[in-house]
Every structure is written in structure tokens, then in C-alpha cells.
C-alpha positions in Angstrom: 65.9 227.9 0.7 65.7 224.2 1.5 65.3 223.2 5.2 68.7 222.7 6.8 69.7 219.1 6.7 70.9 218.2 10.2 72.7 215.2 8.9 74.8 217.6 6.9 75.6 219.4 10.2 76.4 216.2 11.9 78.6 215.0 9.1 80.7 218.2 9.6 81.0 217.7 13.4 84.4 217.6 14.9 85.6 214.0 15.3 83.1 212.6 12.9 85.9 211.2 10.8 87.1 209.1 13.7 84.0 207.2 14.6 84.9 204.0 12.8 83.2 201.7 10.3 79.5 201.0 10.6 78.3 197.5 11.1 74.8 196.3 10.1 72.5 195.4 13.0 71.7 191.7 13.2 68.1 190.6 12.9 68.3 189.7 16.6 71.2 190.8 18.8 73.7 188.2 20.0 73.4 186.7 23.4 74.0 189.2 26.2 77.2 189.1 28.2 77.6 189.8 31.9 78.3 193.4 32.9 77.0 196.8 31.9 75.8 197.6 28.4 75.1 201.0 26.9 73.2 201.9 23.7 72.9 205.4 22.2 71.5 207.0 19.1 73.5 208.3 16.1 77.2 208.5 15.3 77.9 210.7 18.3 76.3 208.1 20.5 79.7 206.3 20.4 81.2 209.1 22.3 78.3 209.3 24.7 78.3 205.5 25.4 82.1 205.5 26.0 81.8 208.4 28.5 78.9 206.7 30.2 80.9 203.4 30.5 83.9 205.3 32.0 81.7 207.0 34.6 80.0 203.7 35.6 83.3 201.8 35.8 84.7 204.5 38.0 82.0 203.9 40.5 79.2 206.1 39.3 75.6 205.0 39.3 73.7 204.0 36.2 71.9 207.4 36.3 75.3 209.1 36.6 76.5 207.3 33.5 73.4 208.2 31.5 73.6 211.9 32.6 77.4 212.3 32.0 77.3 210.4 28.7 74.6 212.7 27.4 76.4 215.8 28.8 79.3 215.1 26.4 76.9 215.6 23.5 75.1 218.6 25.1 78.5 220.3 25.5 79.7 219.8 22.0 79.2 223.0 19.9 79.6 221.1 16.7 76.5 219.0 17.3 73.7 221.3 16.3 70.8 219.2 17.4 71.5 219.0 21.2 72.5 221.4 23.9 75.1 224.2 23.3 75.1 225.2 19.6 71.7 223.7 19.0 69.7 225.3 16.1 67.3 227.8 17.6 63.5 228.3 17.3 61.9 230.7 14.9 62.8 233.7 17.1 66.5 232.8 17.5 66.2 231.3 21.0 67.7 227.8 21.6 65.1 225.8 23.6 66.2 222.5 25.0 64.2 219.4 26.1 65.4 216.5 28.1 64.3 213.6 30.3 65.8 210.8 32.3 64.2 207.8 34.0 65.3 205.3 36.7 63.9 201.9 35.9 64.4 200.7 39.5 62.2 203.4 41.2 60.1 204.0 38.1 60.8 207.7 38.6 61.5 210.2 35.9 62.4 213.9 35.6 62.1 216.2 32.6 62.4 219.7 31.4 60.7 221.4 28.4 61.7 224.5 26.5 64.6 225.3 28.8 66.7 228.2 27.7 70.1 229.5 28.5 71.2 226.3 30.3 73.3 223.9 28.2 72.8 220.7 30.2 69.1 220.0 30.3 69.6 216.3 31.1 71.3 217.4 34.4 68.4 219.7 35.3 65.9 217.0 34.4 67.7 214.6 36.8 67.4 217.2 39.6 63.7 217.6 39.0 63.5 213.8 39.7 65.9 213.9 42.6 65.0 217.2 44.4 61.2 217.6 43.8 58.0 215.6 43.9 57.3 216.8 40.3 58.2 215.0 37.1 58.2 217.8 34.6 59.1 221.5 34.6 58.7 223.8 31.6 59.9 227.1 30.2 60.6 229.9 32.6 59.8 227.7 35.6 62.4 225.2 34.5 64.9 228.0 34.0 64.4 229.4 37.4 64.7 225.9 38.9 68.0 225.4 37.1 69.3 228.7 38.6 68.2 227.7 42.0 70.1 224.4 41.6 73.3 226.4 40.8 73.4 226.2 37.0 74.9 229.3 35.3 73.0 230.9 32.4 74.8 231.3 29.1 74.3 232.1 25.4 73.6 228.8 23.7 73.9 230.1 20.2 77.3 229.6 18.7 78.6 231.6 15.7 77.7 228.6 13.5 74.1 228.3 14.7 73.6 232.1 14.8 74.8 232.3 11.2 72.4 229.5 10.1 69.5 231.2 11.8 70.3 234.6 10.3 70.5 233.0 6.8 67.2 231.3 7.3 65.6 234.5 8.8 66.8 236.6 5.9 65.7 234.4 3.1 62.3 235.4 1.6 59.6 232.7 1.9 61.9 230.7 4.2 60.6 227.3 5.3 59.0 227.3 8.7 57.1 224.9 10.9 53.9 226.0 9.1 54.9 225.6 5.5 58.0 223.5 5.3 59.5 220.2 6.4 62.1 220.4 9.1 64.3 217.6 10.5 65.1 216.3 13.9 67.7 214.3 15.8 68.2 213.7 19.5 70.7 211.9 21.7 68.9 209.0 23.3 70.6 206.5 25.7 69.6 203.3 27.4 71.7 201.2 29.8 71.8 198.2 32.1 74.2 197.7 34.9 74.5 194.0 34.4 72.6 193.4 37.6 69.1 193.8 36.4 68.8 197.5 36.6 68.0 199.8 33.7 67.8 203.5 33.0 67.2 205.8 30.0 67.6 209.4 29.0 67.1 211.7 26.1 68.1 215.3 25.2 67.5 217.5 22.2 67.2 221.1 20.9 64.2 220.0 18.8 63.6 220.8 15.2 65.2 223.9 13.7 63.1 227.1 13.5 60.3 225.6 15.6 57.5 227.7 17.0 58.6 228.9 20.4 57.4 226.6 23.1 57.1 223.6 20.9 57.7 220.3 22.8 57.7 216.9 21.1 58.4 213.4 22.3 62.0 213.7 23.6 61.3 214.9 27.2 57.9 213.1 27.5 58.0 210.0 29.8 56.9 207.0 27.7 57.5 208.7 24.4 61.1 209.8 24.1 62.4 207.4 26.8 61.1 204.8 29.3 62.8 202.5 31.7 61.5 199.6 33.9 63.8 197.1 35.6 61.3 194.3 35.1 61.3 194.7 31.3 64.0 197.1 29.9 64.5 200.6 28.6 63.9 202.3 25.3 64.4 205.7 23.5 63.1 207.2 20.3 64.4 209.7 17.8 62.9 211.2 14.6 59.6 213.0 13.9 58.7 213.7 17.5 55.5 215.6 16.7 54.2 212.3 15.3 56.0 209.8 17.5 54.7 211.4 20.7 51.2 210.2 19.7 52.3 206.6 19.9 54.0 206.4 23.4 56.8 204.8 21.5 59.2 204.0 24.2 56.6 202.7 26.6 55.2 200.6 23.8 58.6 198.9 23.3 59.1 198.3 27.0 55.6 196.8 27.2 56.4 194.4 24.4 59.6 193.4 26.2 57.6 192.9 29.4 55.5 190.4 27.5 58.7 188.5 26.6 59.6 190.0 23.3 63.3 190.4 22.4 64.4 194.1 22.2 65.0 193.8 18.5 61.6 192.4 17.8 60.0 195.0 20.0 61.7 197.8 18.1 60.6 196.4 14.8 57.1 195.9 16.1 56.6 199.5 17.2 57.9 200.7 13.8 55.3 198.6 12.0 52.6 199.8 14.5 53.5 203.5 13.8 53.6 202.8 10.0 50.0 201.9 10.0 48.8 205.5 10.4 51.8 207.9 10.6 52.5 210.2 7.7 55.4 210.1 5.3 56.6 206.7 6.6 58.6 206.0 3.4 60.6 209.3 3.6 60.5 210.7 7.2 62.5 209.7 10.2 61.1 207.3 12.8 63.8 205.4 14.8 64.1 203.6 18.2 66.6 201.8 20.4 66.0 199.4 23.3 67.8 197.2 25.9 66.6 194.6 28.3 68.0 193.9 31.8 70.3 191.1 30.5 72.0 193.5 28.0 70.2 192.3 24.9 69.7 195.3 22.5 67.6 196.3 19.6 67.2 199.1 17.1 65.0 199.9 14.1 64.0 202.6 11.7 60.8 202.7 9.6 62.5 203.2 6.2 66.0 202.8 4.6 66.0 206.4 3.5 66.3 207.7 7.1 68.3 205.0 8.7 69.5 205.1 12.3 73.1 204.8 13.2 73.6 203.8 16.9 76.4 202.8 19.2 76.6 199.8 21.6 79.2 199.7 24.3 79.8 196.2 25.7 82.8 194.4 27.2 85.1 197.4 27.1 84.5 198.9 23.6 81.8 200.7 21.6 80.7 199.7 18.1 78.7 201.7 15.6 75.9 199.8 13.9 73.0 200.6 11.5 69.5 199.8 12.5 67.3 197.5 10.5 64.6 199.3 8.4 61.2 197.6 8.5 59.9 199.1 5.2 
């Protein structure tokens, strides 16, 4: 059996038909406008960005907006790459990773391999807000979530359970060891229009992964990074490879040096392409924003292009990131 194509799952998600027409990303984003700006990965990023904007306009903080925007995707059972309904590991357990970062305080919180809690981004934020730690993993993260008042639940939906049983029951089924899996996350970056930025990322990881596997999504500097003086970034794709490049911190560093977010995104893709495997076929994608609201996005190749959403001036638009190869 071929590895399950997550894009096929995403295409069947409820509401996918209503996301609108994609627009190509410009080589360099247009001049920033005053006010908040949100950018999020994939088609479902439009919903996340709209929710984040609503929360912020209602008086929430930038971190509130990032958290609640990502919560919408975590709560959707039809999105099988994030949160509730995420495709499980090889043993049938849904393990979730997430991280969030405040660019003003340069503080982050993250959880790795969290089970039975559908909103890992919210748990990650509490790690940042309620402890002196940055990252909690596995059983410790689960117990922390319980102490914070989260209720455990079964994260497998009938759809994701059926997919796992089909995979498990297929002779010589593809696994982490012998096959090629796929990977999508929800990543979000934002500025409040007053020079402050934040970033967050949440995922269930690759389908059928080895239990305990953690890739770039919850790692500070890899799956997300934020710094008021420069900007924020997030990454999605082959996290096992991208975690070796500190992708998001690299982008923010280039913006700190004065590079436009679009140029910084393209630069990191070219940097990764020098040594990463399967760059002409595999998924490597990034998004970024600077404190003024300028945005950027890029993928390594046109075969695995990134769709992303930008909310600005009251509405969200879906765009297609530039491929560098």
C-alpha cells in the first residue's frame, strides 16, 4: 500500500471547497500597511488567520490570537495532520507536538509527544507562562496538562482509526523504516502593527511514526521563532531534515540583518537545498513576517508547493509560495 497522501486527506476536509481562489505569491510582498497581520500555512491557514484576527480585534493579545487561531485547526476532526483526528503513530496512538514564542520577551513554550490532549498549543503556552521550563515531553507533558485543567480524550476519530487499521493490516505496509511518509503542520506568525511579533506551530507529525518521534515543529528555532527586533518565522515539511538547519531561526537572523522576509525565506530554502535529501520531490516550506507586516513564503520545489494565508486589513487571502528550484 502506498503511504497515505495527507494532501488527499486535506482536500477532503470539510470547508475545503470554500477557501477561495489561490493567488501567486509576489517575488517580494507589497508594502506593509498599518495594523495587525497574520500569516499561516496551508489552505486551512485561512481559517486560522481569520480566527486569530477576530481574537486580536476583540482585545486579545498577540499570543491569544496565535493560540486561538491554531486551536481552530487542532479542533477540526477533518484535518488529519493536527490535533484531534490526527493520524497516529505506528502503535495507533496520536502524539501531538506544538510550540509558541513571544517575540517581545524572547520566551517560548513547547510540548513533545503529548497524548490524549487535543490542544497542544494551549499546553505549550502554559509551559511558557506557568513554569521556568521551555519544553515538556511525553508523560510529563500529559501530567502537566492534567494539572492545568485539560481533560483527556480519545484523539482518534473513526476516520483516522480506519486509516490506521488499514495500514496496520496491510502486509509489508510502509513504515518510518522502509517507506516515505508525508508531513504537514499548522504554523502561524503575526505582528500586532506596533512592532511586536509572535509565532506558533502545531502538528500530529508524520503518519505511522515511531512512538516518541519529535521533529522540527515544537523545537524553538526550527519549527517557529519570534523576535521583535527582526520578525517571526515558521516551517513545515520534512521535519526530520529541517530540524537540522534551525530553519526558523535562520530566517529571523537574515531579517535581523536587513533582509526582506520573502528574500529570507528563499535564502533558507537554497541553504537547505545544498545538502538536504530529495529536494526536487520532498516537502520543505517556510513562512515569515517582519514587525512592519511585510511577509514572505517559499518552498524548495514546485512539486510540493506551499499554500498559505495572509490576513491583512480585514480579510484573508490564500496564496501560493514561490518555489526556488
